[in-house]
All heavy atoms as a GROMACS GRO file, in nm:
protein
  543
    1MET      N    1   9.272   7.755  14.267
    1MET     CA    2   9.160   7.807  14.193
    1MET      C    3   9.181   7.942  14.142
    1MET      O    4   9.147   7.980  14.031
    1MET     CB    5   9.026   7.792  14.273
    1MET     CG    6   8.902   7.831  14.197
    1MET     SD    7   8.866   7.704  14.079
    1MET     CE    8   8.728   7.764  14.012
    2LYS      N    9   9.248   8.028  14.225
    2LYS     CA   10   9.263   8.166  14.196
    2LYS      C   11   9.369   8.174  14.079
    2LYS      O   12   9.353   8.259  13.988
    2LYS     CB   13   9.315   8.247  14.312
    2LYS     CG   14   9.335   8.388  14.285
    2LYS     CD   15   9.367   8.463  14.415
    2LYS     CE   16   9.376   8.614  14.380
    2LYS     NZ   17   9.414   8.682  14.498
    3LYS      N   18   9.472   8.091  14.077
    3LYS     CA   19   9.574   8.089  13.970
    3LYS      C   20   9.505   8.047  13.840
    3LYS      O   21   9.542   8.103  13.736
    3LYS     CB   22   9.679   7.994  14.003
    3LYS     CG   23   9.770   8.040  14.118
    3LYS     CD   24   9.883   7.936  14.147
    3LYS     CE   25   9.972   7.983  14.260
    3LYS     NZ   26  10.084   7.901  14.280
    4LEU      N   27   9.409   7.956  13.847
    4LEU     CA   28   9.347   7.905  13.720
    4LEU      C   29   9.260   8.023  13.668
    4LEU      O   30   9.254   8.045  13.540
    4LEU     CB   31   9.257   7.789  13.751
    4LEU     CG   32   9.180   7.727  13.633
    4LEU    CD1   33   9.273   7.684  13.529
    4LEU    CD2   34   9.085   7.620  13.679
    5SER      N   35   9.189   8.099  13.744
    5SER     CA   36   9.105   8.202  13.696
    5SER      C   37   9.195   8.318  13.637
    5SER      O   38   9.157   8.379  13.540
    5SER     CB   39   9.013   8.260  13.801
    5SER     OG   40   9.086   8.312  13.908
    6VAL      N   41   9.304   8.348  13.696
    6VAL     CA   42   9.396   8.450  13.641
    6VAL      C   43   9.460   8.402  13.513
    6VAL      O   44   9.472   8.477  13.422
    6VAL     CB   45   9.514   8.476  13.745
    6VAL    CG1   46   9.618   8.561  13.686
    6VAL    CG2   47   9.456   8.546  13.868
    7LEU      N   48   9.493   8.273  13.505
    7LEU     CA   49   9.543   8.215  13.376
    7LEU      C   50   9.438   8.233  13.262
    7LEU      O   51   9.463   8.266  13.158
    7LEU     CB   52   9.592   8.075  13.403
    7LEU     CG   53   9.644   8.000  13.283
    7LEU    CD1   54   9.770   8.073  13.232
    7LEU    CD2   55   9.667   7.855  13.305
    8LEU      N   56   9.313   8.187  13.293
    8LEU     CA   57   9.209   8.200  13.194
    8LEU      C   58   9.183   8.347  13.149
    8LEU      O   59   9.158   8.374  13.034
    8LEU     CB   60   9.080   8.139  13.249
    8LEU     CG   61   9.086   7.984  13.261
    8LEU    CD1   62   8.954   7.948  13.331
    8LEU    CD2   63   9.093   7.917  13.128
    9LEU      N   64   9.192   8.437  13.243
    9LEU     CA   65   9.170   8.581  13.213
    9LEU      C   66   9.288   8.627  13.114
    9LEU      O   67   9.260   8.695  13.023
    9LEU     CB   68   9.164   8.662  13.338
    9LEU     CG   69   9.163   8.815  13.321
    9LEU    CD1   70   9.023   8.844  13.258
    9LEU    CD2   71   9.175   8.886  13.457
   10PHE      N   72   9.410   8.583  13.154
   10PHE     CA   73   9.521   8.627  13.069
   10PHE      C   74   9.505   8.569  12.926
   10PHE      O   75   9.529   8.637  12.831
   10PHE     CB   76   9.656   8.576  13.130
   10PHE     CG   77   9.777   8.600  13.047
   10PHE    CD1   78   9.827   8.729  13.029
   10PHE    CD2   79   9.832   8.495  12.984
   10PHE    CE1   80   9.939   8.753  12.955
   10PHE    CE2   81   9.946   8.519  12.909
   10PHE     CZ   82   9.997   8.645  12.891
   11ILE      N   83   9.469   8.440  12.913
   11ILE     CA   84   9.454   8.377  12.782
   11ILE      C   85   9.343   8.445  12.704
   11ILE      O   86   9.362   8.474  12.584
   11ILE     CB   87   9.433   8.225  12.797
   11ILE    CG1   88   9.558   8.162  12.852
   11ILE    CG2   89   9.385   8.164  12.666
   11ILE    CD1   90   9.544   8.015  12.885
   12SER      N   91   9.235   8.479  12.765
   12SER     CA   92   9.121   8.529  12.689
   12SER      C   93   9.156   8.680  12.639
   12SER      O   94   9.126   8.723  12.531
   12SER     CB   95   9.000   8.540  12.770
   12SER     OG   96   9.012   8.619  12.887
   13THR      N   97   9.229   8.751  12.712
   13THR     CA   98   9.263   8.894  12.673
   13THR      C   99   9.372   8.891  12.569
   13THR      O  100   9.373   8.971  12.481
   13THR     CB  101   9.313   8.973  12.794
   13THR    OG1  102   9.422   8.908  12.859
   13THR    CG2  103   9.204   9.008  12.896
   14SER      N  104   9.462   8.794  12.576
   14SER     CA  105   9.565   8.784  12.476
   14SER      C  106   9.503   8.733  12.337
   14SER      O  107   9.544   8.783  12.228
   14SER     CB  108   9.678   8.698  12.516
   14SER     OG  109   9.634   8.557  12.524
   15MET      N  110   9.402   8.654  12.341
   15MET     CA  111   9.332   8.611  12.219
   15MET      C  112   9.252   8.733  12.156
   15MET      O  113   9.248   8.741  12.031
   15MET     CB  114   9.239   8.495  12.250
   15MET     CG  115   9.313   8.362  12.275
   15MET     SD  116   9.204   8.226  12.319
   15MET     CE  117   9.102   8.217  12.170
   16LEU      N  118   9.198   8.817  12.233
   16LEU     CA  119   9.124   8.932  12.180
   16LEU      C  120   9.221   9.023  12.112
   16LEU      O  121   9.188   9.085  12.016
   16LEU     CB  122   9.052   9.001  12.300
   16LEU     CG  123   8.932   8.929  12.343
   16LEU    CD1  124   8.879   9.003  12.466
   16LEU    CD2  125   8.827   8.914  12.245
   17GLN      N  126   9.340   9.043  12.176
   17GLN     CA  127   9.436   9.138  12.109
   17GLN      C  128   9.501   9.079  11.986
   17GLN      O  129   9.530   9.152  11.897
   17GLN     CB  130   9.546   9.167  12.218
   17GLN     CG  131   9.504   9.254  12.330
   17GLN     CD  132   9.601   9.274  12.436
   17GLN    OE1  133   9.713   9.209  12.424
   17GLN    NE2  134   9.587   9.356  12.525
   18ALA      N  135   9.506   8.948  11.976
   18ALA     CA  136   9.566   8.884  11.859
   18ALA      C  137   9.470   8.899  11.739
   18ALA      O  138   9.516   8.898  11.628
   18ALA     CB  139   9.598   8.738  11.889
   19GLN      N  140   9.346   8.917  11.758
   19GLN     CA  141   9.248   8.923  11.647
   19GLN      C  142   9.203   9.058  11.622
   19GLN      O  143   9.104   9.092  11.558
   19GLN     CB  144   9.129   8.828  11.679
   19GLN     CG  145   9.166   8.684  11.684
   19GLN     CD  146   9.043   8.598  11.709
   19GLN    OE1  147   8.939   8.644  11.708
   19GLN    NE2  148   9.068   8.478  11.737
   20GLU      N  149   9.279   9.155  11.671
   20GLU     CA  150   9.247   9.304  11.645
   20GLU      C  151   9.260   9.331  11.504
   20GLU      O  152   9.368   9.300  11.432
   20GLU     CB  153   9.334   9.390  11.729
   20GLU     CG  154   9.299   9.530  11.730
   20GLU     CD  155   9.391   9.617  11.821
   20GLU    OE1  156   9.426   9.555  11.926
   20GLU    OE2  157   9.416   9.728  11.786
   21ILE      N  158   9.164   9.399  11.447
   21ILE     CA  159   9.161   9.437  11.297
   21ILE      C  160   9.237   9.578  11.289
   21ILE      O  161   9.200   9.665  11.356
   21ILE     CB  162   9.017   9.449  11.240
   21ILE    CG1  163   8.956   9.314  11.245
   21ILE    CG2  164   9.026   9.502  11.103
   21ILE    CD1  165   8.816   9.309  11.208
   22VAL      N  166   9.329   9.578  11.198
   22VAL     CA  167   9.414   9.692  11.178
   22VAL      C  168   9.350   9.780  11.081
   22VAL      O  169   9.297   9.749  10.976
   22VAL     CB  170   9.547   9.654  11.127
   22VAL    CG1  171   9.641   9.774  11.103
   22VAL    CG2  172   9.621   9.555  11.219
   23GLU      N  173   9.337   9.922  11.117
   23GLU     CA  174   9.283  10.014  11.027
   23GLU      C  175   9.393  10.104  10.974
   23GLU      O  176   9.472  10.157  11.058
   23GLU     CB  177   9.177  10.103  11.095
   23GLU     CG  178   9.112  10.205  11.000
   23GLU     CD  179   9.003  10.282  11.059
   23GLU    OE1  180   8.911  10.214  11.106
   23GLU    OE2  181   9.007  10.401  11.063
   24LYS      N  182   9.410  10.113  10.844
   24LYS     CA  183   9.521  10.197  10.788
   24LYS      C  184   9.456  10.300  10.700
   24LYS      O  185   9.378  10.277  10.610
   24LYS     CB  186   9.605  10.100  10.705
   24LYS     CG  187   9.732  10.168  10.651
   24LYS     CD  188   9.826  10.062  10.611
   24LYS     CE  189   9.958  10.130  10.583
   24LYS     NZ  190  10.068  10.034  10.576
   25GLU      N  191   9.506  10.422  10.724
   25GLU     CA  192   9.457  10.540  10.654
   25GLU      C  193   9.547  10.564  10.534
   25GLU      O  194   9.672  10.573  10.546
   25GLU     CB  195   9.460  10.667  10.747
   25GLU     CG  196   9.386  10.788  10.691
   25GLU     CD  197   9.374  10.899  10.788
   25GLU    OE1  198   9.311  10.877  10.887
   25GLU    OE2  199   9.432  11.007  10.757
   26ILE      N  200   9.491  10.577  10.413
   26ILE     CA  201   9.568  10.590  10.296
   26ILE      C  202   9.526  10.720  10.213
   26ILE      O  203   9.408  10.741  10.196
   26ILE     CB  204   9.538  10.466  10.198
   26ILE    CG1  205   9.585  10.339  10.266
   26ILE    CG2  206   9.609  10.484  10.067
   26ILE    CD1  207   9.555  10.213  10.196
   27LYS      N  208   9.625  10.792  10.187
   27LYS     CA  209   9.608  10.923  10.113
   27LYS      C  210   9.674  10.895   9.979
   27LYS      O  211   9.800  10.907   9.968
   27LYS     CB  212   9.662  11.042  10.180
   27LYS     CG  213   9.625  11.168  10.103
   27LYS     CD  214   9.649  11.293  10.197
   27LYS     CE  215   9.604  11.412  10.120
   27LYS     NZ  216   9.604  11.526  10.203
   28SER      N  217   9.595  10.870   9.873
   28SER     CA  218   9.659  10.844   9.742
   28SER      C  219   9.677  10.971   9.662
   28SER      O  220   9.629  11.082   9.694
   28SER     CB  221   9.559  10.750   9.660
   28SER     OG  222   9.433  10.816   9.649
   29GLN      N  223   9.751  10.960   9.552
   29GLN     CA  224   9.782  11.072   9.460
   29GLN      C  225   9.730  11.041   9.323
   29GLN      O  226   9.736  10.929   9.270
   29GLN     CB  227   9.932  11.094   9.461
   29GLN     CG  228   9.990  11.133   9.598
   29GLN     CD  229  10.144  11.149   9.596
   29GLN    OE1  230  10.204  11.103   9.503
   29GLN    NE2  231  10.195  11.198   9.700
   30ILE      N  232   9.689  11.147   9.253
   30ILE     CA  233   9.635  11.136   9.115
   30ILE      C  234   9.747  11.100   9.029
   30ILE      O  235   9.848  11.170   9.026
   30ILE     CB  236   9.556  11.264   9.075
   30ILE    CG1  237   9.442  11.285   9.161
   30ILE    CG2  238   9.513  11.256   8.929
   30ILE    CD1  239   9.369  11.422   9.142
   31SER      N  240   9.727  10.998   8.942
   31SER     CA  241   9.832  10.960   8.848
   31SER      C  242   9.781  10.974   8.701
   31SER      O  243   9.863  10.991   8.612
   31SER     CB  244   9.872  10.812   8.866
   31SER     OG  245   9.765  10.726   8.845
   32GLU      N  246   9.650  10.973   8.683
   32GLU     CA  247   9.600  10.984   8.544
   32GLU      C  248   9.456  11.033   8.550
   32GLU      O  249   9.380  11.000   8.635
   32GLU     CB  250   9.600  10.846   8.478
   32GLU     CG  251   9.558  10.843   8.332
   32GLU     CD  252   9.572  10.704   8.275
   32GLU    OE1  253   9.647  10.618   8.325
   32GLU    OE2  254   9.496  10.682   8.178
   33VAL      N  255   9.418  11.125   8.451
   33VAL     CA  256   9.283  11.180   8.442
   33VAL      C  257   9.241  11.176   8.295
   33VAL      O  258   9.313  11.209   8.206
   33VAL     CB  259   9.283  11.329   8.487
   33VAL    CG1  260   9.146  11.386   8.460
   33VAL    CG2  261   9.330  11.338   8.629
   34THR      N  262   9.115  11.119   8.274
   34THR     CA  263   9.056  11.110   8.146
   34THR      C  264   8.929  11.192   8.150
   34THR      O  265   8.841  11.160   8.241
   34THR     CB  266   9.026  10.972   8.098
   34THR    OG1  267   9.148  10.890   8.102
   34THR    CG2  268   8.970  10.968   7.959
   35VAL      N  269   8.904  11.295   8.071
   35VAL     CA  270   8.788  11.376   8.072
   35VAL      C  271   8.698  11.340   7.957
   35VAL      O  272   8.727  11.320   7.843
   35VAL     CB  273   8.828  11.530   8.053
   35VAL    CG1  274   8.700  11.615   8.054
   35VAL    CG2  275   8.922  11.567   8.163
   36PHE      N  276   8.571  11.312   7.996
   36PHE     CA  277   8.456  11.284   7.901
   36PHE      C  278   8.362  11.395   7.888
   36PHE      O  279   8.375  11.496   7.967
   36PHE     CB  280   8.389  11.150   7.946
   36PHE     CG  281   8.474  11.031   7.957
   36PHE    CD1  282   8.515  10.995   8.085
   36PHE    CD2  283   8.526  10.963   7.850
   36PHE    CE1  284   8.600  10.879   8.106
   36PHE    CE2  285   8.603  10.857   7.864
   36PHE     CZ  286   8.644  10.816   7.989
   37LEU      N  287   8.266  11.388   7.802
   37LEU     CA  288   8.162  11.498   7.781
   37LEU      C  289   8.078  11.496   7.910
   37LEU      O  290   8.028  11.617   7.944
   37LEU     CB  291   8.083  11.470   7.664
   37LEU     CG  292   8.154  11.476   7.528
   37LEU    CD1  293   8.055  11.443   7.411
   37LEU    CD2  294   8.208  11.625   7.511
   38ASP      N  295   8.050  11.389   7.976
   38ASP     CA  296   7.965  11.392   8.084
   38ASP      C  297   8.027  11.350   8.220
   38ASP      O  298   7.963  11.299   8.312
   38ASP     CB  299   7.842  11.293   8.058
   38ASP     CG  300   7.887  11.153   8.037
   38ASP    OD1  301   7.998  11.128   8.015
   38ASP    OD2  302   7.799  11.067   8.044
   39GLY      N  303   8.145  11.373   8.229
   39GLY     CA  304   8.224  11.342   8.356
   39GLY      C  305   8.369  11.322   8.332
   39GLY      O  306   8.425  11.364   8.230
   40ALA      N  307   8.434  11.258   8.429
   40ALA     CA  308   8.577  11.231   8.417
   40ALA      C  309   8.616  11.106   8.489
   40ALA      O  310   8.544  11.058   8.575
   40ALA     CB  311   8.652  11.345   8.479
   41GLN      N  312   8.728  11.048   8.455
   41GLN     CA  313   8.772  10.926   8.523
   41GLN      C  314   8.909  10.967   8.582
   41GLN      O  315   9.001  11.006   8.508
   41GLN     CB  316   8.791  10.811   8.428
   41GLN     CG  317   8.848  10.686   8.485
   41GLN     CD  318   8.868  10.578   8.383
   41GLN    OE1  319   8.825  10.589   8.274
   41GLN    NE2  320   8.927  10.472   8.426
   42ILE      N  321   8.926  10.950   8.712
   42ILE     CA  322   9.050  10.984   8.778
   42ILE      C  323   9.112  10.858   8.839
   42ILE      O  324   9.039  10.782   8.906
   42ILE     CB  325   9.019  11.090   8.899
   42ILE    CG1  326   8.963  11.216   8.828
   42ILE    CG2  327   9.158  11.124   8.962
   42ILE    CD1  328   8.917  11.318   8.934
   43ILE      N  329   9.234  10.823   8.806
   43ILE     CA  330   9.296  10.712   8.860
   43ILE      C  331   9.395  10.764   8.965
   43ILE      O  332   9.483  10.850   8.935
   43ILE     CB  333   9.374  10.635   8.741
   43ILE    CG1  334   9.268  10.585   8.644
   43ILE    CG2  335   9.458  10.522   8.798
   43ILE    CD1  336   9.323  10.517   8.520
   44ARG      N  337   9.389  10.704   9.077
   44ARG     CA  338   9.472  10.739   9.190
   44ARG      C  339   9.557  10.619   9.229
   44ARG      O  340   9.504  10.505   9.225
   44ARG     CB  341   9.393  10.786   9.311
   44ARG     CG  342   9.306  10.910   9.278
   44ARG     CD  343   9.216  10.944   9.391
   44ARG     NE  344   9.282  11.008   9.494
   44ARG     CZ  345   9.300  11.140   9.510
   44ARG    NH1  346   9.242  11.228   9.414
   44ARG    NH2  347   9.368  11.189   9.607
   45GLU      N  348   9.680  10.639   9.280
   45GLU     CA  349   9.772  10.531   9.316
   45GLU      C  350   9.835  10.559   9.439
   45GLU      O  351   9.865  10.671   9.479
   45GLU     CB  352   9.877  10.507   9.204
   45GLU     CG  353   9.822  10.458   9.074
   45GLU     CD  354   9.927  10.431   8.972
   45GLU    OE1  355  10.046  10.459   8.994
   45GLU    OE2  356   9.897  10.383   8.859
   46LYS      N  357   9.869  10.456   9.516
   46LYS     CA  358   9.946  10.459   9.638
   46LYS      C  359   9.988  10.321   9.672
   46LYS      O  360   9.914  10.225   9.670
   46LYS     CB  361   9.860  10.515   9.749
   46LYS     CG  362   9.922  10.519   9.887
   46LYS     CD  363  10.034  10.622   9.885
   46LYS     CE  364  10.092  10.635  10.025
   46LYS     NZ  365  10.189  10.738  10.037
   47GLU      N  366  10.122  10.305   9.701
   47GLU     CA  367  10.173  10.172   9.748
   47GLU      C  368  10.178  10.176   9.897
   47GLU      O  369  10.214  10.279   9.961
   47GLU     CB  370  10.316  10.156   9.692
   47GLU     CG  371  10.316  10.126   9.549
   47GLU     CD  372  10.460  10.089   9.503
   47GLU    OE1  373  10.545  10.050   9.586
   47GLU    OE2  374  10.490  10.097   9.386
   48THR      N  375  10.144  10.063   9.953
   48THR     CA  376  10.136  10.046  10.103
   48THR      C  377  10.165   9.902  10.142
   48THR      O  378  10.150   9.816  10.059
   48THR     CB  379  10.006  10.098  10.153
   48THR    OG1  380  10.011  10.092  10.298
   48THR    CG2  381   9.883  10.004  10.115
   49ASP      N  382  10.210   9.884  10.253
   49ASP     CA  383  10.240   9.751  10.312
   49ASP      C  384  10.125   9.705  10.400
   49ASP      O  385  10.076   9.788  10.482
   49ASP     CB  386  10.372   9.750  10.385
   49ASP     CG  387  10.492   9.771  10.313
   49ASP    OD1  388  10.491   9.737  10.187
   49ASP    OD2  389  10.583   9.840  10.356
   50LEU      N  390  10.079   9.582  10.381
   50LEU     CA  391   9.973   9.533  10.466
   50LEU      C  392  10.018   9.414  10.546
   50LEU      O  393  10.105   9.338  10.503
   50LEU     CB  394   9.854   9.488  10.370
   50LEU     CG  395   9.795   9.591  10.293
   50LEU    CD1  396   9.679   9.525  10.202
   50LEU    CD2  397   9.729   9.700  10.372
   51VAL      N  398   9.968   9.402  10.664
   51VAL     CA  399  10.003   9.291  10.744
   51VAL      C  400   9.915   9.172  10.715
   51VAL      O  401   9.811   9.195  10.661
   51VAL     CB  402   9.991   9.328  10.907
   51VAL    CG1  403  10.089   9.435  10.942
   51VAL    CG2  404   9.852   9.370  10.933
   52LYS      N  405   9.959   9.058  10.756
   52LYS     CA  406   9.885   8.938  10.723
   52LYS      C  407   9.757   8.933  10.810
   52LYS      O  408   9.759   8.972  10.920
   52LYS     CB  409   9.976   8.812  10.765
   52LYS     CG  410   9.915   8.679  10.723
   52LYS     CD  411   9.998   8.567  10.771
   52LYS     CE  412  10.039   8.486  10.659
   52LYS     NZ  413  10.121   8.371  10.702
   53GLY      N  414   9.650   8.900  10.743
   53GLY     CA  415   9.520   8.900  10.819
   53GLY      C  416   9.420   8.997  10.757
   53GLY      O  417   9.431   9.042  10.645
   54THR      N  418   9.334   9.039  10.832
   54THR     CA  419   9.228   9.134  10.798
   54THR      C  420   9.266   9.280  10.827
   54THR      O  421   9.310   9.307  10.939
   54THR     CB  422   9.093   9.101  10.862
   54THR    OG1  423   9.060   8.960  10.847
   54THR    CG2  424   8.990   9.191  10.824
   55SER      N  425   9.249   9.367  10.726
   55SER     CA  426   9.283   9.505  10.739
   55SER      C  427   9.169   9.586  10.689
   55SER      O  428   9.107   9.551  10.594
   55SER     CB  429   9.411   9.538  10.670
   55SER     OG  430   9.519   9.471  10.720
   56HIS      N  431   9.145   9.698  10.754
   56HIS     CA  432   9.052   9.797  10.696
   56HIS      C  433   9.123   9.906  10.639
   56HIS      O  434   9.215   9.968  10.704
   56HIS     CB  435   8.956   9.846  10.813
   56HIS     CG  436   8.852   9.752  10.855
   56HIS    ND1  437   8.719   9.771  10.822
   56HIS    CD2  438   8.852   9.641  10.927
   56HIS    CE1  439   8.651   9.672  10.876
   56HIS    NE2  440   8.730   9.590  10.933
   57LEU      N  441   9.098   9.944  10.513
   57LEU     CA  442   9.165  10.054  10.439
   57LEU      C  443   9.070  10.167  10.437
   57LEU      O  444   8.959  10.159  10.395
   57LEU     CB  445   9.206  10.012  10.300
   57LEU     CG  446   9.295   9.882  10.298
   57LEU    CD1  447   9.325   9.855  10.150
   57LEU    CD2  448   9.421   9.903  10.376
   58LYS      N  449   9.125  10.291  10.492
   58LYS     CA  450   9.042  10.406  10.485
   58LYS      C  451   9.103  10.508  10.388
   58LYS      O  452   9.214  10.558  10.416
   58LYS     CB  453   9.034  10.468  10.628
   58LYS     CG  454   8.951  10.591  10.638
   58LYS     CD  455   8.956  10.635  10.788
   58LYS     CE  456   8.869  10.760  10.802
   58LYS     NZ  457   8.875  10.814  10.938
   59PHE      N  458   9.035  10.528  10.278
   59PHE     CA  459   9.095  10.629  10.179
   59PHE      C  460   9.051  10.766  10.211
   59PHE      O  461   8.927  10.785  10.222
   59PHE     CB  462   9.045  10.583  10.040
   59PHE     CG  463   9.111  10.458   9.991
   59PHE    CD1  464   9.037  10.338  10.025
   59PHE    CD2  465   9.230  10.445   9.927
   59PHE    CE1  466   9.089  10.211   9.983
   59PHE    CE2  467   9.283  10.330   9.892
   59PHE     CZ  468   9.216  10.206   9.912
   60THR      N  469   9.141  10.856  10.230
   60THR     CA  470   9.107  10.996  10.259
   60THR      C  471   9.140  11.087  10.142
   60THR      O  472   9.215  11.058  10.056
   60THR     CB  473   9.188  11.036  10.383
   60THR    OG1  474   9.330  11.033  10.343
   60THR    CG2  475   9.157  10.954  10.503
   61GLY      N  476   9.079  11.207  10.147
   61GLY     CA  477   9.100  11.307  10.039
   61GLY      C  478   9.023  11.281   9.909
   61GLY      O  479   9.061  11.330   9.806
   62LEU      N  480   8.918  11.192   9.913
   62LEU     CA  481   8.848  11.161   9.799
   62LEU      C  482   8.718  11.251   9.789
   62LEU      O  483   8.668  11.304   9.889
   62LEU     CB  484   8.803  11.022   9.790
   62LEU     CG  485   8.915  10.912   9.797
   62LEU    CD1  486   8.850  10.776   9.806
   62LEU    CD2  487   9.007  10.926   9.681
   63SER      N  488   8.667  11.274   9.664
   63SER     CA  489   8.548  11.352   9.652
   63SER      C  490   8.422  11.287   9.702
   63SER      O  491   8.415  11.160   9.687
   63SER     CB  492   8.528  11.381   9.494
   63SER     OG  493   8.406  11.440   9.475
   64PRO      N  494   8.336  11.360   9.762
   64PRO     CA  495   8.210  11.296   9.807
   64PRO      C  496   8.113  11.269   9.694
   64PRO      O  497   8.010  11.208   9.711
   64PRO     CB  498   8.149  11.401   9.895
   64PRO     CG  499   8.213  11.537   9.853
   64PRO     CD  500   8.344  11.497   9.797
   65PHE      N  501   8.146  11.307   9.564
   65PHE     CA  502   8.061  11.296   9.456
   65PHE      C  503   8.100  11.178   9.361
   65PHE      O  504   8.073  11.172   9.237
   65PHE     CB  505   8.054  11.425   9.375
   65PHE     CG  506   8.010  11.540   9.451
   65PHE    CD1  507   8.102  11.642   9.487
   65PHE    CD2  508   7.881  11.548   9.506
   65PHE    CE1  509   8.066  11.741   9.565
   65PHE    CE2  510   7.844  11.661   9.578
   65PHE     CZ  511   7.931  11.763   9.607
   66ILE      N  512   8.170  11.075   9.414
   66ILE     CA  513   8.219  10.966   9.341
   66ILE      C  514   8.107  10.875   9.287
   66ILE      O  515   8.023  10.844   9.367
   66ILE     CB  516   8.322  10.882   9.417
   66ILE    CG1  517   8.443  10.959   9.443
   66ILE    CG2  518   8.353  10.750   9.349
   66ILE    CD1  519   8.549  10.883   9.534
   67ASP      N  520   8.107  10.849   9.154
   67ASP     CA  521   8.008  10.750   9.105
   67ASP      C  522   8.078  10.614   9.107
   67ASP      O  523   8.189  10.596   9.044
   67ASP     CB  524   7.977  10.792   8.957
   67ASP     CG  525   7.878  10.702   8.898
   67ASP    OD1  526   7.818  10.614   8.965
   67ASP    OD2  527   7.848  10.723   8.770
   68THR      N  528   8.017  10.521   9.166
   68THR     CA  529   8.088  10.384   9.194
   68THR      C  530   8.104  10.302   9.062
   68THR      O  531   8.171  10.200   9.061
   68THR     CB  532   8.010  10.300   9.296
   68THR    OG1  533   7.877  10.289   9.252
   68THR    CG2  534   8.008  10.374   9.426
   69LYS      N  535   8.037  10.347   8.958
   69LYS     CA  536   8.053  10.275   8.828
   69LYS      C  537   8.197  10.299   8.781
   69LYS      O  538   8.250  10.233   8.698
   69LYS     CB  539   7.948  10.313   8.730
   69LYS     CG  540   7.814  10.277   8.760
   69LYS     CD  541   7.719  10.311   8.648
   69LYS     CE  542   7.651  10.445   8.674
   69LYS     NZ  543   7.566  10.494   8.575
   0.00000   0.00000   0.00000
């Protein structure tokens, strides 16, 4: 019985580690800027490799005043 409980514990912890979501921090660089009368459009680029599955991408170094449009 003790071996069975240890086996179940091992299987459950390995399943939790297999589904861990990867967080990747990305610092992009400005590649193009277009200036308008009432604002500007900044295009940033960065190449990165992603692992298969779900990943969280965290973009750093961006302005806190970004208009999502």
